[in-house]
KOLLUM-452255 format. One line per field, with one value per residue (C-alpha): residue in one letter; chain; y, x, z negated; residue number from 1. Coordinates in nm, 3 decimals. Layout:
<pts>
rest	[a, ...] $
kette	[A, ...] $
y	[Y, ...] $
x	[X, ...] $
z	[Z, ...] $
nr	[NUM, ...] $
</pts>
This chain:
<pts>
rest	[m, p, y, f, a, e, r, c, y, f, t, e, e, s, i, t, q, t, s, w, v, v, s, l, h, s, a, g, a, l, l, g, c, y, f, g, q, v, l, n, e, r, a, g, r, r, r, t, f, l, g, s, a, v, p, g, l, l, g, a, t, l, l, l, n, t, t, m, p, e, l, m, y, v, a, r, f, m, m, g, l, a, t, g, i, i, a, v, v, t, m, i, y, v, t, e, i, s, d, k, e, i, r, g, a, l, g, m, t, v, q, v, m, n, n, l, g, s, l, t, v, y, s, v, g, p, f, v, t, y, k, t, l, n, c, i, i, l, i, i, p, v, c, y, v, l, l, c, l, w, i, p, e, s, p, y, y, h, l, k, d, g, r, i, e, a, a, k, k, e, f, m, r, l, k, g, n, q, e, e, s, l, l, e, e, q, m, n, i, m, r, a, h, v, r, e, s, m, e, n, k, t, t, l, r, e, l, l, t, n, m, r, y, r, k, a, v, y, i, v, t, g, l, k, l, l, q, y, m, t, g, i, l, v, i, q, s, y, l, e, p, i, f, r, q, s, n, f, v, s, g, p, i, a, s, i, v, y, g, f, v, q, l, g, a, g, i, g, a, t, f, l, s, r, w, f, g, r, r, i, l, l, s, i, s, c, l, g, v, s, i, a, m, t, l, v, g, l, y, f, f, l, q, d, t, v, q, v, s, e, e, t, s, r, a, i, s, w, m, p, l, v, g, i, l, g, f, n, v, l, y, a, v, g, v, g, n, l, p, y, v, l, q, a, e, l, f, p, v, n, v, k, g, v, a, s, s, t, a, t, m, l, a, c, i, l, s, f, l, v, t, k, c, y, q, q, m, k, d, a, c, g, h, y, m, v, f, w, s, f, a, f, i, g, y, v, g, v, f, f, i, y, f, f, v, p, e, t, k, g, k, t, l, e, e, v, t, t, n, i, q, d, q, r, p, e, a, q, a, l, n, t, e, k, i, e, k, a] $
kette	[A, A, A, A, A, A, A, A, A, A, A, A, A, A, A, A, A, A, A, A, A, A, A, A, A, A, A, A, A, A, A, A, A, A, A, A, A, A, A, A, A, A, A, A, A, A, A, A, A, A, A, A, A, A, A, A, A, A, A, A, A, A, A, A, A, A, A, A, A, A, A, A, A, A, A, A, A, A, A, A, A, A, A, A, A, A, A, A, A, A, A, A, A, A, A, A, A, A, A, A, A, A, A, A, A, A, A, A, A, A, A, A, A, A, A, A, A, A, A, A, A, A, A, A, A, A, A, A, A, A, A, A, A, A, A, A, A, A, A, A, A, A, A, A, A, A, A, A, A, A, A, A, A, A, A, A, A, A, A, A, A, A, A, A, A, A, A, A, A, A, A, A, A, A, A, A, A, A, A, A, A, A, A, A, A, A, A, A, A, A, A, A, A, A, A, A, A, A, A, A, A, A, A, A, A, A, A, A, A, A, A, A, A, A, A, A, A, A, A, A, A, A, A, A, A, A, A, A, A, A, A, A, A, A, A, A, A, A, A, A, A, A, A, A, A, A, A, A, A, A, A, A, A, A, A, A, A, A, A, A, A, A, A, A, A, A, A, A, A, A, A, A, A, A, A, A, A, A, A, A, A, A, A, A, A, A, A, A, A, A, A, A, A, A, A, A, A, A, A, A, A, A, A, A, A, A, A, A, A, A, A, A, A, A, A, A, A, A, A, A, A, A, A, A, A, A, A, A, A, A, A, A, A, A, A, A, A, A, A, A, A, A, A, A, A, A, A, A, A, A, A, A, A, A, A, A, A, A, A, A, A, A, A, A, A, A, A, A, A, A, A, A, A, A, A, A, A, A, A, A, A, A, A, A, A, A, A, A, A, A, A, A, A, A, A, A, A, A, A, A, A, A, A, A, A, A, A, A, A, A, A, A, A, A, A, A, A, A, A, A, A, A, A, A, A, A, A, A, A, A, A, A, A, A, A, A, A, A] $
y	[-2.089, -2.148, -2.135, -2.446, -2.624, -2.609, -2.696, -2.949, -3.305, -3.201, -3.471, -3.404, -3.212, -2.928, -2.667, -2.826, -2.916, -2.544, -2.432, -2.673, -2.565, -2.170, -2.240, -2.520, -2.167, -2.019, -2.338, -2.324, -2.020, -2.098, -2.311, -2.108, -1.793, -2.017, -2.128, -1.713, -1.663, -1.911, -1.834, -1.503, -1.470, -1.748, -1.706, -1.302, -1.132, -1.205, -1.559, -1.610, -1.415, -1.667, -1.979, -1.918, -1.950, -2.278, -2.427, -2.156, -2.293, -2.663, -2.563, -2.377, -2.626, -2.917, -2.674, -2.658, -3.047, -3.193, -3.092, -3.358, -3.154, -3.374, -3.200, -2.910, -2.939, -3.005, -2.698, -2.471, -2.548, -2.549, -2.236, -2.073, -2.214, -1.984, -1.696, -1.716, -1.689, -1.407, -1.228, -1.268, -1.113, -0.867, -0.590, -0.634, -0.576, -0.303, -0.140, -0.140, -0.064, 0.261, 0.635, 0.726, 1.000, 0.708, 0.401, 0.431, 0.480, 0.183, -0.042, -0.037, -0.080, -0.485, -0.436, -0.295, -0.555, -0.791, -0.583, -0.610, -0.997, -1.023, -0.808, -1.083, -1.363, -1.161, -1.056, -1.313, -1.644, -1.616, -1.628, -1.873, -2.248, -2.368, -2.499, -2.105, -1.996, -2.203, -2.151, -1.777, -1.796, -2.034, -1.759, -1.509, -1.709, -1.768, -1.377, -1.340, -1.554, -1.335, -1.038, -1.161, -1.179, -0.827, -0.738, -0.630, -0.778, -0.533, -0.369, -0.461, -0.806, -0.755, -0.531, -0.774, -1.046, -0.762, -0.733, -0.387, -0.290, -0.543, -0.380, -0.018, -0.206, -0.307, 0.065, 0.225, 0.007, 0.116, 0.461, 0.561, 0.792, 0.924, 1.155, 0.978, 1.195, 1.095, 0.725, 0.688, 0.915, 0.667, 0.358, 0.473, 0.508, 0.169, 0.001, 0.157, 0.026, -0.323, -0.345, -0.191, -0.448, -0.772, -0.761, -0.817, -1.055, -1.300, -1.566, -1.609, -1.660, -1.312, -1.144, -1.231, -1.157, -0.882, -0.598, -0.375, -0.527, -0.595, -0.284, -0.344, -0.752, -0.592, -0.334, -0.548, -0.808, -0.586, -0.449, -0.820, -0.879, -0.562, -0.671, -1.002, -1.020, -0.718, -0.944, -0.903, -1.303, -1.353, -1.127, -1.191, -1.561, -1.594, -1.250, -1.387, -1.590, -1.272, -1.078, -1.336, -1.334, -0.950, -0.965, -0.621, -0.690, -1.078, -1.259, -1.209, -0.811, -0.738, -0.904, -0.726, -0.429, -0.481, -0.590, -0.232, -0.059, -0.282, -0.183, 0.216, 0.211, 0.066, 0.347, 0.630, 0.480, 0.475, 0.875, 0.920, 0.734, 1.035, 1.313, 1.128, 0.961, 0.652, 0.675, 0.919, 0.659, 0.355, 0.557, 0.634, 0.331, 0.095, 0.321, 0.287, -0.092, -0.085, 0.103, -0.084, -0.429, -0.283, -0.212, -0.545, -0.699, -0.500, -0.609, -0.947, -0.888, -0.747, -0.990, -1.365, -1.251, -0.993, -1.148, -0.818, -0.756, -0.813, -0.477, -0.361, -0.591, -0.508, -0.113, -0.226, -0.499, -0.199, -0.229, -0.514, -0.395, -0.038, -0.175, -0.415, -0.135, 0.108, -0.154, -0.223, 0.129, 0.234, -0.129, -0.026, 0.301, 0.182, -0.125, -0.358, -0.213, 0.004, -0.289, -0.452, -0.165, -0.121, -0.423, -0.386, -0.016, -0.139, -0.400, -0.334, -0.562, -0.805, -0.952, -0.818, -1.165, -1.362, -1.074, -1.045, -1.481, -1.451, -1.139, -1.345, -1.687, -1.524, -1.374, -1.729, -1.903, -1.572, -1.681, -1.994, -1.981, -1.731, -1.927, -2.233, -2.131, -1.883, -2.111, -2.290, -1.955, -1.841, -2.163, -2.163, -1.777, -1.616, -1.409, -1.115, -1.196, -1.287, -0.937, -0.757, -0.944, -0.787, -0.460, -0.487, -0.599, -0.248, -0.046, -0.217, -0.108, 0.255, 0.282, 0.066, 0.258, 0.585, 0.496, 0.233, 0.255, 0.508, 0.763, 0.637, 0.863, 1.064, 0.898, 0.652, 0.270, 0.393, 0.658, 0.429, 0.128, 0.369, 0.536, 0.206, 0.017, 0.048, 0.203, 0.280, 0.190, -0.034, -0.250, -0.296, -0.384, -0.646, -0.804, -0.809, -0.999, -1.218, -1.282, -1.381, -1.671, -1.771] $
x	[-0.744, -0.740, -0.334, -0.356, -0.657, -0.442, -0.152, -0.214, -0.389, -0.710, -1.012, -1.303, -1.460, -1.229, -1.484, -1.599, -1.179, -1.108, -1.403, -1.249, -0.892, -1.064, -1.253, -1.055, -0.832, -1.122, -1.193, -0.804, -0.887, -1.185, -1.017, -0.695, -0.956, -1.008, -0.590, -0.516, -0.731, -0.632, -0.261, -0.313, -0.402, -0.162, 0.180, 0.150, 0.107, 0.479, 0.471, 0.139, 0.277, 0.574, 0.398, 0.178, 0.449, 0.430, 0.177, 0.176, 0.599, 0.446, 0.170, 0.404, 0.615, 0.355, 0.203, 0.573, 0.600, 0.247, 0.017, -0.242, -0.592, -0.597, -0.263, -0.326, -0.690, -0.425, -0.180, -0.468, -0.574, -0.290, -0.203, -0.564, -0.493, -0.175, -0.393, -0.667, -0.443, -0.224, -0.605, -0.667, -0.380, -0.253, -0.552, -0.541, -0.144, -0.164, -0.436, -0.294, 0.100, 0.048, -0.099, -0.448, -0.355, -0.176, -0.389, -0.653, -0.313, -0.132, -0.469, -0.456, -0.148, -0.268, -0.442, -0.172, 0.053, -0.250, -0.272, 0.113, 0.102, -0.159, 0.005, 0.327, 0.083, -0.103, 0.212, 0.441, 0.229, 0.085, 0.425, 0.649, 0.620, 0.381, 0.705, 0.873, 0.500, 0.518, 0.965, 0.828, 0.498, 0.764, 1.012, 0.699, 0.698, 1.077, 1.090, 0.787, 0.966, 1.268, 1.095, 0.867, 1.218, 1.251, 0.875, 0.822, 0.545, 0.216, 0.323, -0.131, -0.014, 0.202, -0.015, -0.241, -0.064, 0.080, 0.451, 0.473, 0.845, 0.814, 0.520, 0.746, 1.030, 0.801, 0.663, 1.023, 1.098, 0.793, 0.799, 1.146, 1.310, 1.010, 1.027, 0.951, 0.640, 0.529, 0.587, 0.402, 0.122, 0.081, 0.108, -0.110, -0.366, -0.309, -0.284, -0.656, -0.766, -0.639, -0.723, -1.103, -1.158, -0.981, -1.219, -1.523, -1.289, -1.580, -1.609, -1.790, -2.105, -2.120, -1.977, -2.296, -2.539, -2.411, -2.558, -2.241, -2.079, -2.379, -2.405, -2.030, -2.139, -2.419, -2.179, -1.910, -2.142, -2.252, -1.961, -1.783, -2.115, -2.017, -1.685, -1.681, -2.068, -1.998, -1.805, -1.413, -1.346, -1.511, -1.351, -0.983, -1.058, -1.194, -1.070, -0.913, -1.198, -1.449, -1.194, -1.195, -1.545, -1.584, -1.303, -1.201, -0.834, -0.677, -0.725, -0.319, -0.309, -0.586, -0.530, -0.180, -0.372, -0.600, -0.297, -0.160, -0.452, -0.559, -0.166, -0.202, -0.573, -0.463, -0.152, -0.427, -0.618, -0.382, -0.405, -0.742, -0.777, -0.565, -0.772, -1.170, -1.362, -1.455, -1.794, -1.736, -1.491, -1.725, -2.030, -1.823, -1.673, -2.000, -2.206, -1.873, -1.880, -2.220, -2.268, -1.935, -2.131, -2.400, -2.226, -2.063, -2.392, -2.517, -2.316, -2.331, -2.679, -2.709, -2.458, -2.596, -2.958, -3.052, -2.806, -2.746, -2.530, -2.199, -2.145, -2.276, -2.160, -1.748, -1.926, -2.025, -1.710, -1.549, -1.747, -1.672, -1.275, -1.408, -1.665, -1.387, -1.104, -1.377, -1.470, -1.114, -1.036, -1.334, -1.356, -0.973, -1.110, -1.350, -1.533, -1.165, -0.992, -1.170, -1.382, -1.048, -0.965, -1.297, -1.335, -1.035, -1.140, -1.500, -1.415, -1.222, -0.894, -1.096, -1.263, -1.075, -0.922, -1.226, -1.445, -1.140, -1.144, -1.528, -1.511, -1.276, -1.474, -1.756, -1.544, -1.398, -1.746, -1.836, -1.525, -1.609, -1.992, -1.899, -1.601, -1.759, -2.126, -1.992, -2.008, -2.341, -2.530, -2.387, -2.527, -2.844, -2.894, -2.690, -2.365, -2.563, -2.756, -2.444, -2.277, -2.640, -2.625, -2.327, -2.483, -2.766, -2.569, -2.380, -2.634, -2.834, -2.514, -2.515, -2.799, -2.657, -2.360, -2.522, -2.761, -2.511, -2.170, -1.972, -1.701, -1.330, -1.124, -0.910, -1.021, -0.810, -0.924, -1.072, -1.290, -1.385, -1.498, -1.670, -1.871, -1.991, -2.128, -2.439, -2.484, -2.858, -3.018, -3.269, -2.999, -2.776, -3.059, -3.170, -2.810, -2.741, -3.092, -2.965, -2.625, -2.820, -3.026, -2.750] $
z	[0.938, 1.345, 1.324, 1.064, 1.288, 1.619, 1.486, 1.177, 1.202, 1.229, 1.305, 1.513, 1.209, 1.166, 1.149, 0.779, 0.715, 0.820, 0.537, 0.248, 0.341, 0.301, -0.020, -0.198, -0.281, -0.476, -0.703, -0.794, -0.864, -1.092, -1.337, -1.336, -1.495, -1.766, -1.817, -1.772, -2.066, -2.281, -2.217, -2.222, -2.621, -2.697, -2.513, -2.424, -2.077, -2.019, -2.063, -1.891, -1.574, -1.584, -1.600, -1.322, -1.117, -1.169, -0.940, -0.728, -0.654, -0.646, -0.403, -0.174, -0.161, -0.089, 0.171, 0.354, 0.376, 0.550, 0.807, 0.654, 0.569, 0.229, 0.136, 0.186, 0.021, -0.235, -0.213, -0.138, -0.489, -0.691, -0.513, -0.610, -0.973, -0.993, -0.821, -1.082, -1.361, -1.253, -1.143, -1.561, -1.709, -1.448, -1.471, -1.890, -1.848, -1.622, -1.824, -2.129, -2.060, -1.813, -1.907, -1.876, -1.573, -1.336, -1.496, -1.139, -0.875, -1.094, -1.083, -0.739, -0.631, -0.729, -0.379, -0.198, -0.283, -0.179, 0.163, 0.248, 0.163, 0.418, 0.698, 0.634, 0.717, 1.034, 1.186, 1.164, 1.128, 1.507, 1.651, 1.437, 1.357, 1.091, 0.876, 0.946, 0.819, 0.500, 0.390, 0.402, 0.216, -0.028, -0.071, -0.206, -0.571, -0.556, -0.592, -0.784, -1.062, -1.071, -1.104, -1.358, -1.558, -1.634, -1.720, -2.073, -2.286, -2.404, -2.696, -2.770, -2.743, -3.095, -3.248, -3.195, -3.412, -3.605, -3.484, -3.491, -3.436, -3.203, -3.003, -3.098, -2.915, -2.632, -2.577, -2.566, -2.305, -2.130, -2.185, -2.255, -2.492, -2.733, -2.973, -3.350, -3.430, -3.053, -3.102, -3.396, -3.297, -3.024, -3.205, -3.471, -3.231, -3.049, -3.399, -3.494, -3.173, -3.238, -3.575, -3.521, -3.194, -3.359, -3.686, -3.415, -3.233, -3.041, -2.777, -2.408, -2.632, -2.817, -2.525, -2.296, -2.612, -2.827, -2.730, -2.789, -2.469, -2.240, -2.041, -1.949, -1.841, -1.633, -1.485, -1.454, -1.257, -1.026, -0.942, -0.853, -0.616, -0.414, -0.404, -0.308, -0.107, 0.127, 0.384, 0.243, 0.241, 0.539, 0.764, 0.603, 0.693, 0.991, 1.192, 1.481, 1.552, 1.519, 1.720, 2.027, 2.050, 2.148, 2.425, 2.378, 2.242, 2.165, 1.795, 1.678, 1.782, 1.694, 1.307, 1.335, 1.349, 1.082, 0.877, 0.877, 0.848, 0.558, 0.430, 0.481, 0.290, 0.056, -0.034, 0.081, -0.207, -0.479, -0.413, -0.401, -0.702, -0.862, -0.736, -0.751, -0.979, -1.016, -0.935, -0.617, -0.447, -0.484, -0.382, -0.037, -0.018, -0.051, 0.195, 0.440, 0.430, 0.495, 0.762, 0.901, 0.837, 1.048, 1.323, 1.329, 1.326, 1.568, 1.859, 1.761, 1.765, 2.132, 2.236, 2.140, 2.048, 2.306, 2.591, 2.733, 3.044, 3.123, 3.222, 2.846, 2.677, 2.812, 2.736, 2.315, 2.342, 2.121, 1.833, 1.645, 1.588, 1.541, 1.238, 1.072, 1.061, 0.967, 0.690, 0.588, 0.528, 0.368, 0.138, 0.021, -0.126, -0.378, -0.374, -0.278, -0.578, -0.841, -0.997, -1.115, -1.272, -1.411, -1.562, -1.765, -1.868, -1.986, -2.287, -2.579, -2.693, -2.848, -2.608, -2.299, -2.244, -2.198, -2.040, -1.779, -1.715, -1.668, -1.445, -1.255, -1.296, -1.133, -0.841, -0.761, -0.764, -0.530, -0.317, -0.277, -0.175, 0.090, 0.236, 0.219, 0.350, 0.618, 0.928, 0.794, 0.790, 1.088, 1.256, 1.108, 1.149, 1.383, 1.342, 1.314, 1.026, 0.799, 0.899, 0.809, 0.485, 0.346, 0.503, 0.247, -0.036, 0.018, 0.065, -0.301, -0.383, -0.363, -0.612, -0.837, -0.875, -0.898, -1.148, -1.370, -1.306, -1.592, -1.491, -1.707, -1.500, -1.718, -2.063, -2.292, -2.318, -2.691, -2.518, -2.260, -2.458, -2.731, -2.481, -2.307, -2.582, -2.668, -3.012, -3.008, -3.356, -3.245, -3.013, -3.328, -3.534, -3.283, -3.239, -3.620, -3.643, -3.332, -3.553, -3.878, -3.675, -3.475] $
nr	[1, 2, 3, 4, 5, 6, 7, 8, 9, 10, 11, 12, 13, 14, 15, 16, 17, 18, 19, 20, 21, 22, 23, 24, 25, 26, 27, 28, 29, 30, 31, 32, 33, 34, 35, 36, 37, 38, 39, 40, 41, 42, 43, 44, 45, 46, 47, 48, 49, 50, 51, 52, 53, 54, 55, 56, 57, 58, 59, 60, 61, 62, 63, 64, 65, 66, 67, 68, 69, 70, 71, 72, 73, 74, 75, 76, 77, 78, 79, 80, 81, 82, 83, 84, 85, 86, 87, 88, 89, 90, 91, 92, 93, 94, 95, 96, 97, 98, 99, 100, 101, 102, 103, 104, 105, 106, 107, 108, 109, 110, 111, 112, 113, 114, 115, 116, 117, 118, 119, 120, 121, 122, 123, 124, 125, 126, 127, 128, 129, 130, 131, 132, 133, 134, 135, 136, 137, 138, 139, 140, 141, 142, 143, 144, 145, 146, 147, 148, 149, 150, 151, 152, 153, 154, 155, 156, 157, 158, 159, 160, 161, 162, 163, 164, 165, 166, 167, 168, 169, 170, 171, 172, 173, 174, 175, 176, 177, 178, 179, 180, 181, 182, 183, 184, 185, 186, 187, 188, 189, 190, 191, 192, 193, 194, 195, 196, 197, 198, 199, 200, 201, 202, 203, 204, 205, 206, 207, 208, 209, 210, 211, 212, 213, 214, 215, 216, 217, 218, 219, 220, 221, 222, 223, 224, 225, 226, 227, 228, 229, 230, 231, 232, 233, 234, 235, 236, 237, 238, 239, 240, 241, 242, 243, 244, 245, 246, 247, 248, 249, 250, 251, 252, 253, 254, 255, 256, 257, 258, 259, 260, 261, 262, 263, 264, 265, 266, 267, 268, 269, 270, 271, 272, 273, 274, 275, 276, 277, 278, 279, 280, 281, 282, 283, 284, 285, 286, 287, 288, 289, 290, 291, 292, 293, 294, 295, 296, 297, 298, 299, 300, 301, 302, 303, 304, 305, 306, 307, 308, 309, 310, 311, 312, 313, 314, 315, 316, 317, 318, 319, 320, 321, 322, 323, 324, 325, 326, 327, 328, 329, 330, 331, 332, 333, 334, 335, 336, 337, 338, 339, 340, 341, 342, 343, 344, 345, 346, 347, 348, 349, 350, 351, 352, 353, 354, 355, 356, 357, 358, 359, 360, 361, 362, 363, 364, 365, 366, 367, 368, 369, 370, 371, 372, 373, 374, 375, 376, 377, 378, 379, 380, 381, 382, 383, 384, 385, 386, 387, 388, 389, 390, 391, 392, 393, 394, 395, 396, 397, 398, 399, 400, 401, 402, 403, 404, 405, 406, 407, 408, 409, 410, 411, 412, 413, 414, 415, 416, 417, 418, 419, 420, 421, 422, 423, 424, 425, 426, 427, 428, 429, 430, 431, 432, 433, 434, 435, 436, 437, 438] $
</pts>
């Protein structure tokens, strides 16, 4: 964002304009979640992927051809719209086409690709012109469209609409040649799961009130709060100014180091997800990011509030870099990736679309609030209080994970949804009473 502020036609109110450029991407994603949910159910996963490229291409093209803040607002909103659509359908698609042994690792590759995009901007942005950077950004949705032309449709989508032969064809494309008996066995399991789920097809209202889904809703809501309220968006959006304040290393160089560490951590996390369960990775990650944010907050507390001597200031100037890089690694291990996986695992097919879009909409609201309010909270309470607030949320999250988040590693989607749904007789009776009254 400092890059845009310096090279575009920003006014004296550049801080406010910068915060809008950052946060309007999340506002666009919020609307994109709704479109993603509708398209996912009506047009299928594959065509939804292709359709999401339209606002992405338009936004990137507009960003390439303007330096006016008002038009940048529109461009960022449109790119956010594309992001929201993609976010809803991606994890649904990945969990539906992947085997249970690699489902977690494949889910984590989504964040790895996000990290690769961040690294590209961090590495190239400070050293090229505004136009060159946005030419590179425009190439990304073009490549995305070309790759999406080759992906198969999810068999679950075909089964949902009764197209059994089409589902078999897509299943064979995804899994390769299968023995007829094994193919029929897998298809029967999928058909039974889809049939049971579609018999109980529901709406957003029922998702939020039905006792069968309530536990999953609570868990995913808590995980989304941890994912977006522990500081990742502030760090990514304001990385260079944060490093610049520490005077330990130049902002651009620190950003590049951050990008490489982020990418490496994301790749490493995909392997860890195959060896360790979701709960242990989430717990370690949540505790680690809290300690890292505590360290960064401590530096700004000593620097801005205690106002230590210049010699002491130089001696502790390493703290923001170490804290943020540590945050980077530990965030990727669990909190940054696994909520996406769990949100797609915990809900059955009949509510998966509306649940995924609702979870992503919550994420967009949190993203908008964090990025828009960061500067105001920093000015009102101090930089250290911002980071300590993130740390506090993370510490609370450790207890939340321990007491409420279930283990889903090594289980089929059918096993996960069966175990997570509240099947207590008194809960079912209460739910039936609610439905009859409605």
